[in-house]
N, C-alpha and C positions, 0 to 999 in steps of 0.2 A: 110542369111552370104553377107557381101560387097565387093568385089575385086575392089582393082585395081592398078594400075601402077605411079611406082613417076619416073618423069623426073632426068637427070643430077641435082646435088647439090643439093639435099634436104635435108632440117636439119634433123639433127641423135641428136637431146633432149630427153626428155623424158618429150611429154609433156600430158594432160590430156583426154581422149576422147571427143569428140567435139571443138577440135579443130585442127581438118587433124591430127593429130598423128605424125608430124610435116615430114610427108616423103609424101606432095600429095596424101592425103586422097581424096576420089570427094565428093560431097556434098552429100547430098541424108539420106533418110533413115537408119538409124545406123541397126544391129542386133549384134545378142550375137557373133557375132567372126566375123570379120576384117579380109582381105587379102592383106596388101602391095607389089606390088614388083617393084625394081627396080635397076636400069637402069646399078647400081653396079652390080648385082646378087644377092644380097639379097634381100633374100623374108621375111616380117613381119608375122604373124599369131597372132593375137590377142585377146587374151579371153575377152568377152565384158560387163559381165555383173556383173558388182559392187554391184548392190543392193544384191544381195544372196551371195558376194564372190565368182563369179564361179564358183558357185557351178555345174557341170556337170550334166546337162537334158538329157534329146532322140534327143530332139535337135540340142542341145551345138553339142551332141555326132556324131550327124548325118552328123551334118556341118562341123567337124573336118577332121573327115573321110575323106567329099568330098575335100577338103581344099585340104588334101595331095595327094589324087590322080592328083587332077590340077598345083597340082605344080612337081608332077611327071612327066607328062607328056610336062612341062614348062622347054627344056635341057638350056632358058637363064638364068633359077635359078642353082645358081650353089650352097647355103648356105641358111635357113631358122633357123631366130629366136622367137621363142615362149617367147611370152609376155602377162602382163597380166593389165585389165583396173582396179583402184583402190588400195583400201591400200593391199588385198590379193590378191594374185597370186590363187590359188582355193582351197576352203576349200570343195571337195572331190564330190563324187558323191551326187547325189539331193536324201536326207531323203525320200522325201515320194512315191518313186520311189521304195526306198531298201525294206520301208516298207510294199509295195504294194508285191511287190516281194518275200519276207516272209509271206505273208498270201495265199498263194501259191507258195512254191516253184516246185510243181511237175508241173504246166501252161509249156504248150512249149511254151507262150506267153511271159511268166513274165521272163524266163530262156533267148529265144531271145534278151529282153528287156537288161537284166540284163550284155549280151554278147554285146552290142551294147554302150553301156560305156565300156566295156572293147577294143571296139575296136578304142573306140577315143584315148587314148595311144600305144596300139602297130601299128595303124598309123603310126605316127609320129617314134617310137621307127622303121619302116621299109622305114620311107622316103629316096628317092633316093639320097638326096644331105646330108651334112653332120649340125646335127644341133646344137642351141645353147638355153638353157632355161634360160630367164630375170626373177630370181623369185625374185619378194617382198613380205615382210609381211609375211606371212603363208606359205606351201607349206601340206596339212593337208590327211591323205588316199590315197584315190584314185585320188586326187591331187600332192599327192609327188607321184607316178604311174608316172605323166604325166611329169611332171619336172625330174625324174630321167631316162623317155626313151628317153630323147634327148643325146648328146653325150656329150655336155660339159655343166654344171651347172653352173650360175654365182647365186650369191647373194649376198646380202645387208648387213650392218654388223646387222643388226636387223631382219634377215630371221632365222623367224622356220621352223625348218621340223622335222616334225611328223607323227610318222604310222598313230597314231589313232582311231585303227580298233578295240581291242580288248577293252579299256575303255568304246565303245558307246554298245558291248554284238555281235559283229561283226567279224567272221574270215576272215583275210585277205584276199584277192583275187586280180586277175590282174597280178600274178607273183609278187606280193608284194615280199615275201621272197628273191627269184632271185634278182628282181634289184638290194635289199638293200648287198644280200650280193656278189653280182658282181659288185659293186660301193665302200666295205666296208670291213672293217672288220669281220668276224662271234661274231665277242664278241658285234662291236658297233652294228650289224644287229639284234642279240638278244635284247641285252637293249632297241632299239627302237620297237622292234616289238612283243617282248614277255615280255618286262619291263614299257612300256613305260614312255621310254626317248626321250629328242627332243633337236636339235642339235640346234644351232645362227650361225651363223653369221663365226664369224675365226671356229669355234670349229668344223661346217660342212666342215668347206675347207680342219683341221687338217685330217678329218675324211675321206678326200679322196672324199666325194659325192658331196662336191662342189669343183672350181678351183680355184674363187677369191671371195673375197667376193670385196664391191666398195661402194660409198656413195649410196644411191637411185636416187642422180640427177646424178649419174652418170652411174646407170645400165645399161641400154638403151642405151646407147653407147658405153659403152667395148664390149656389144654383137657385135653392130653393126662394130664395130672396128674389132673386132675378122673375125668375118664372110666375114668381107671383103676380105682374105683372100683370100676362095674360095670361094669369090661368082666371082673373078678374073678369077678366069680359071672353068668353070663348067663344063666341060667333063672331065677334070685331075681329079677334086673333088671329083664328085661320081664314076670314075674310083676306085679311092683308097680307097675312104670308103668301097664299097665294098669286096676289099681286108682286111680292116679291121676289116669289122664284120665278114666277111669270119672268119678270123683266133678268134679274140676273141666270139662271138659265139652269144653274148648278145640278140641279138633277137629272135633265136632260143630256145635259153633256158627261156627268158620270156613266152614262148608259150605251153611252156611242164610244165613250173611253174604257169600258168592261167590253163591250164586242172587240175593239182593235188591240186590245192585249189578252184579248183569248186563248187564241193557237200560238201567240209565241212563249205562254208561260206551259200552256199544253207542251210542248217539244223539249221546254225547258223541264220541265220534270222529267218525260220521259229519258231526256239525258243526262238527268243525276242517278235516277235507276239502275241506265244501264254500267256507269263508271259503278256505281256501291256492285252490285252484281259484281264484275270484276276484277273488284279490289279482294272479293271475297271466293273466288275461284278458285279449287284445289289446285298445286302444284304450278300459280301461276305467280309472280311478285307482283309489283304495284305497275301499274300502269299509268302512262302521261298521256295529254291531248297536245 
């Protein structure tokens, strides 16, 4: 994780990793997660693993939790933007980790690791200042959870929002049903989570899952522009957010949803692993359920 500060007058464009992200990123090795803090009171968290489509590994999850704690402890931060490097915002949880959890869902280590993945987006949901997710490309599965854990979501005209759990044989987790149903109508939440439907760009805005659909070139700048209003008075923004969340109740409901979904998700992972093992067993044909 790399943490840096941007001085006044930093560029709020939408650059790619390696060119300092336009906000005064210090030179040096770049990790899977970057944090930048601006003099305008706006911090930016960047998922920086584009080669794996910013999938959430244990290391990335731990870094994201640590980043949220660090920003909570910085009273100068009045708003945070969450964005990602590369063409995809987040493709979900690391599939190798999910396979390992499915191999032994009763293992305390595996349960703990899965909860670490969940904690990455619940930490975003509980950030002490208003948050904006700037979502390009696609947000899938746990990546959609991450995007919807922010207080506000911006997308591009081409951004795809997908639940994505059932098509790969996995029960949703991390409060997925709660996040969807709190952001949109029960009909749309059901269409996405139970029937595999996706929403793109303006359709996501119409459904209430995003506030605006911008051009890709404008996405990050628009997020910072909106965040600057809250960033101008961090103390007031944090107090207002406390009241907003106390009355809307999303972080608390997400935590309850996570607990409800956990057992069913572990069952589905174990079932998928058994099916995979049967499919590759020597001397056996394909099995059907």
